[in-house]
ZADO-1210 file (C-alpha; in nm, 4 decimals, padded with zeros to 6 digits):
<atoms>
<atom x="00.7185" y="00.6154" z="00.2665" code="MET" pos="1"/>
<atom x="00.6890" y="00.7426" z="00.5846" code="ASN" pos="2"/>
<atom x="00.8183" y="00.4433" z="00.8147" code="LEU" pos="3"/>
<atom x="00.7532" y="00.4531" z="01.2055" code="LEU" pos="4"/>
<atom x="00.9507" y="00.2141" z="01.3557" code="TYR" pos="5"/>
<atom x="00.8592" y="00.0645" z="01.7585" code="PHE" pos="6"/>
<atom x="00.9790" y="00.0133" z="02.1253" code="ALA" pos="7"/>
<atom x="01.2872" y="-00.3108" z="02.0254" code="MET" pos="8"/>
<atom x="01.2672" y="-00.2709" z="01.6314" code="ILE" pos="9"/>
<atom x="01.3155" y="00.1737" z="01.6807" code="ARG" pos="10"/>
<atom x="01.5506" y="00.0633" z="01.9340" code="GLU" pos="11"/>
<atom x="01.7621" y="-00.2097" z="01.7186" code="SER" pos="12"/>
<atom x="01.7436" y="00.0392" z="01.4452" code="ILE" pos="13"/>
<atom x="01.8294" y="00.3983" z="01.6374" code="GLY" pos="14"/>
<atom x="01.5860" y="00.5710" z="01.5333" code="LYS" pos="15"/>
<atom x="01.2009" y="00.5805" z="01.5409" code="SER" pos="16"/>
<atom x="01.1008" y="00.6857" z="01.1439" code="SER" pos="17"/>
<atom x="01.2517" y="00.7406" z="00.8470" code="GLU" pos="18"/>
<atom x="01.0871" y="00.8543" z="00.5120" code="THR" pos="19"/>
<atom x="01.2614" y="00.6268" z="00.2141" code="ILE" pos="20"/>
<atom x="01.2068" y="00.6463" z="-00.1282" code="ASP" pos="21"/>
<atom x="01.0753" y="00.2533" z="-00.2032" code="LEU" pos="22"/>
<atom x="01.2920" y="00.0327" z="-00.5022" code="PRO" pos="23"/>
<atom x="01.0390" y="00.0062" z="-00.8011" code="ASP" pos="24"/>
<atom x="01.1534" y="-00.4105" z="-00.7011" code="HIS" pos="25"/>
<atom x="00.9852" y="-00.4077" z="-00.3820" code="VAL" pos="26"/>
<atom x="00.6156" y="-00.4542" z="-00.4007" code="LYS" pos="27"/>
<atom x="00.5323" y="-00.6721" z="-00.0778" code="SER" pos="28"/>
<atom x="00.5815" y="-00.5666" z="00.2752" code="VAL" pos="29"/>
<atom x="00.8290" y="-00.9154" z="00.3227" code="SER" pos="30"/>
<atom x="00.9708" y="-00.7710" z="00.0511" code="GLY" pos="31"/>
<atom x="01.0108" y="-00.3608" z="00.2381" code="LEU" pos="32"/>
<atom x="01.1538" y="-00.6017" z="00.4900" code="LEU" pos="33"/>
<atom x="01.4410" y="-00.7871" z="00.3197" code="THR" pos="34"/>
<atom x="01.5364" y="-00.4611" z="00.1828" code="TYR" pos="35"/>
<atom x="01.5543" y="-00.2939" z="00.5309" code="LEU" pos="36"/>
<atom x="01.7771" y="-00.5988" z="00.5945" code="GLU" pos="37"/>
<atom x="02.0277" y="-00.4318" z="00.3419" code="SER" pos="38"/>
<atom x="02.0911" y="-00.0937" z="00.4958" code="LYS" pos="39"/>
<atom x="02.2673" y="-00.3065" z="00.7750" code="GLY" pos="40"/>
<atom x="02.3428" y="-00.5210" z="01.0577" code="ASP" pos="41"/>
<atom x="02.0760" y="-00.2901" z="01.3291" code="ASN" pos="42"/>
<atom x="01.8017" y="-00.3098" z="01.1000" code="TYR" pos="43"/>
<atom x="01.9251" y="-00.7146" z="01.0642" code="ILE" pos="44"/>
<atom x="01.8703" y="-00.7479" z="01.3816" code="SER" pos="45"/>
<atom x="01.5548" y="-00.5770" z="01.4661" code="ALA" pos="46"/>
<atom x="01.3920" y="-00.8134" z="01.1810" code="PHE" pos="47"/>
<atom x="01.5457" y="-01.0774" z="01.2750" code="ALA" pos="48"/>
<atom x="01.2229" y="-01.2941" z="01.3192" code="GLN" pos="49"/>
<atom x="01.0294" y="-01.1222" z="01.0038" code="ASP" pos="50"/>
<atom x="00.7417" y="-01.4043" z="01.0614" code="ASP" pos="51"/>
<atom x="00.6664" y="-01.2008" z="01.4565" code="LEU" pos="52"/>
<atom x="00.6566" y="-00.8397" z="01.3310" code="ILE" pos="53"/>
<atom x="00.3424" y="-00.6755" z="01.3124" code="ARG" pos="54"/>
<atom x="00.2819" y="-00.4771" z="01.0616" code="VAL" pos="55"/>
<atom x="00.0096" y="-00.2040" z="01.0328" code="ALA" pos="56"/>
<atom x="-00.0366" y="-00.0582" z="00.5866" code="VAL" pos="57"/>
<atom x="-00.2380" y="00.3240" z="00.6462" code="ASN" pos="58"/>
<atom x="-00.2558" y="00.2803" z="00.9973" code="GLN" pos="59"/>
<atom x="-00.4442" y="-00.1085" z="00.9515" code="GLU" pos="60"/>
<atom x="-00.3118" y="-00.4852" z="01.0146" code="TYR" pos="61"/>
<atom x="-00.1340" y="-00.6002" z="00.7045" code="VAL" pos="62"/>
<atom x="-00.0085" y="-00.9353" z="00.6455" code="GLY" pos="63"/>
<atom x="00.3906" y="-00.9799" z="00.4731" code="LEU" pos="64"/>
<atom x="00.2382" y="-01.0814" z="00.1615" code="ASN" pos="65"/>
<atom x="00.0222" y="-00.6773" z="00.1634" code="HIS" pos="66"/>
<atom x="00.1399" y="-00.4704" z="-00.1247" code="ALA" pos="67"/>
<atom x="00.3077" y="-00.1170" z="-00.0769" code="VAL" pos="68"/>
<atom x="00.3368" y="00.1391" z="-00.2030" code="THR" pos="69"/>
<atom x="00.5437" y="00.5239" z="-00.1548" code="ASN" pos="70"/>
<atom x="00.2469" y="00.6985" z="-00.0230" code="ALA" pos="71"/>
<atom x="00.2447" y="00.4171" z="00.2626" code="ASP" pos="72"/>
<atom x="00.2630" y="00.5030" z="00.6124" code="GLU" pos="73"/>
<atom x="00.4096" y="00.1518" z="00.7262" code="ILE" pos="74"/>
<atom x="00.4836" y="00.1150" z="01.1128" code="ALA" pos="75"/>
<atom x="00.6766" y="-00.1789" z="01.2107" code="ILE" pos="76"/>
<atom x="00.5807" y="-00.3336" z="01.5852" code="PHE" pos="77"/>
<atom x="00.7523" y="-00.6587" z="01.7410" code="PRO" pos="78"/>
<atom x="00.6374" y="-00.9546" z="01.8188" code="PRO" pos="79"/>
<atom x="00.3621" y="-00.8586" z="02.0692" code="MET" pos="80"/>
<atom x="00.3139" y="-01.0363" z="02.3942" code="THR" pos="81"/>
<atom x="-00.0004" y="-00.9986" z="02.6824" code="GLY" pos="82"/>
<atom x="-00.0432" y="-01.1763" z="03.0031" code="GLY" pos="83"/>
</atoms>
């Protein structure tokens, strides 16, 4: 799975992308975020407001219950503000 991080999330984690092998128990975007938080404090900080994070799977915005697989490209965006 290819993960892409943007803006404040990228800054918190310290990288703009990474490739991971998805654990068998991770089946959804929500599960992915929980798994990533287990990788350390920088990930916990990056995903602290997971209900406000925007996620795209294969370039389409999806909800936290959307299914994920190792073949997916996941882009994770911080909460958006407008003006």
